[in-house]
C-alpha positions, 0 to 999 in steps of 0.5 A, spaced: 529 485 464 523 483 459 516 486 460 511 481 460 503 482 458 500 476 458 498 473 463 499 465 460 505 468 459 508 471 465 505 464 468 509 459 464 515 463 465 514 464 473 512 456 474 519 454 470 524 459 474 520 455 480 521 448 477 529 450 476 529 452 483 529 459 483 527 465 489 522 469 486 520 476 489 514 479 487 513 487 488 506 489 487 504 496 484 499 501 480 506 504 477 508 511 476 514 510 480 517 513 485 522 512 491 517 508 495 517 503 489 524 502 488 526 502 495 521 495 496 525 492 489 532 494 491 531 489 497 527 484 494 533 484 489 538 483 495 533 478 498 531 473 492 533 470 485 529 473 481 525 480 482 517 480 478 514 487 479 507 487 477 505 494 473 497 494 473 492 500 475 486 495 478 480 497 477 476 494 482 479 497 487 477 504 485 470 507 487 465 509 482 468 516 484 474 516 485 480 517 480 482 510 476 481 515 469 486 520 471 491 516 476 497 517 473 501 513 468 507 512 464 509 505 463 515 507 458 518 511 464 516 506 470 520 500 465 526 504 465 526 505 473 524 498 474 531 496 470 535 501 473 532 498 480 534 490 478 527 488 476 528 482 471 521 482 469 515 486 469 508 484 468 504 489 465 497 486 463 491 490 462 485 490 465 482 486 459 487 481 461 486 481 467 479 481 467 476 478 461 469 479 459 465 474 464 470 474 470 466 473 475 470 471 482 472 474 487 476 474 494 474 478 500 477 479 508 471 480 512 471 483 518 474 489 523 480 489 520 476 491 512 470 495 515 474 500 518 479 506 517 480 504 509 476 500 508 469 504 511 472 510 506 472 506 501 467 500 500 469 495 496 476 497 496 479 491 499 475 486 495 479 489 489 485 489 492 485 482 495 482 478 489 488 482 484 493 480 489 491 473 489 491 473 481 498 476 482 500 471 486 498 465 481 500 469 475 507 470 478 509 465 483 513 468 488 516 466 495 516 473 498 512 479 496 514 486 498 509 492 501 509 500 503 508 501 510 504 507 508 499 502 506 499 499 513 492 497 513 493 494 506 499 490 508 495 487 515 489 485 510 493 481 505 497 478 511 490 475 513 488 473 506 495 469 505 493 465 513 486 464 511 488 461 504 495 457 506 498 462 501 505 460 501 507 467 500 511 470 505 508 478 506 514 483 507 513 490 509 517 496 509 518 503 512 514 508 509 519 513 504 518 520 505 520 527 502 526 532 506 520 535 509 516 528 511 510 528 507 510 520 505 511 519 498 505 516 493 503 517 486 497 522 488 502 527 491 502 529 483 495 530 484 497 537 489 498 544 487 505 548 491 499 550 496 496 543 497 503 541 498 504 545 504 499 544 506 499 537 506 504 536 511 499 536 517 499 529 516 506 527 518 506 533 523 499 531 527 502 524 527 508 525 529 505 529 534 501 523 536 508 519 537 510 524 541 505 524 545 506 516 546 513 517 547 513 522 553 508 517 557 500 517 555 497 510 554 490 512 552 489 511 545 484 517 545 487 523 548 492 521 543 486 520 537 483 527 539 490 531 539 491 528 532 485 529 529 484 536 532 490 538 530 488 536 523 481 540 524 485 546 525 490 546 520 487 549 513 486 546 507 484 539 510 478 535 510 479 529 516 476 523 513 479 519 519 485 518 524 485 511 529 490 509 534 490 502 533 493 494 535 498 494 530 498 487 528 490 487 527 487 494 527 483 492 533 481 497 538 486 499 544 484 501 552 492 502 553 496 504 549 501 498 549 505 493 545 505 494 538 500 500 535 499 504 529 497 512 529 493 512 522 490 518 518 487 519 512 485 526 510 483 530 504 487 536 501 483 540 496 480 533 492 486 529 493 486 524 499 492 522 503 494 517 507 499 516 512 501 512 519 507 511 524 507 505 527 511 504 533 513 498 539 512 499 546 
């Protein structure tokens, strides 16, 4: 496994691999790897000739009062895990390498899919996401790119960008990996105290209760949304950011629960913001 820190070198390697006819899979990450990331890498390993993992904490997707400075980082640990999972190249640029002095170009998906949920709570977040992801696509030249379902809105936004801009990359969304007690794996879970870690279980439990309502025949999205919201609001230590029951393809509002449905929520547990979702096909 090689660790590449220069954009020009990574792009040169990727273009050479493409000329050789190699199929490239990209796993974009912000590092501090957990089993969720490793599941993406292992799927990419099975489906491609070459696996590239990016490890870059992207400042553009953090707001001014968010956790960019304190976001967990451990490149040596990440490299060992990446190599054991089958990564061929780790692309780990500095901020200055990705956004040199004078950088002033951004990519933004407009419309409802970036204006609700995390887009509403974190203005500018998805502009930062789409900008860095398109740069990573151009640098690493992947045939496929792998994203986790936990960041469902992000995957939908990236798929929209790829479609609108005719980017020849297949976006593959992989299932959420959870702890045994149901909490979705996240690098931000490391922020939680032992008490907060227990309180955070209210999030997957409330979403599961919403899913159970639907499976028992409830078709009114507002009733399901309200039930999830009330469960969260009555849970100790939880402050609700949002709860949504929306179309699973484009995040549009539903009048009736049918087809592909996404139950999504974001909460604060102490100072830590956690997101989770359940997707259903009815």
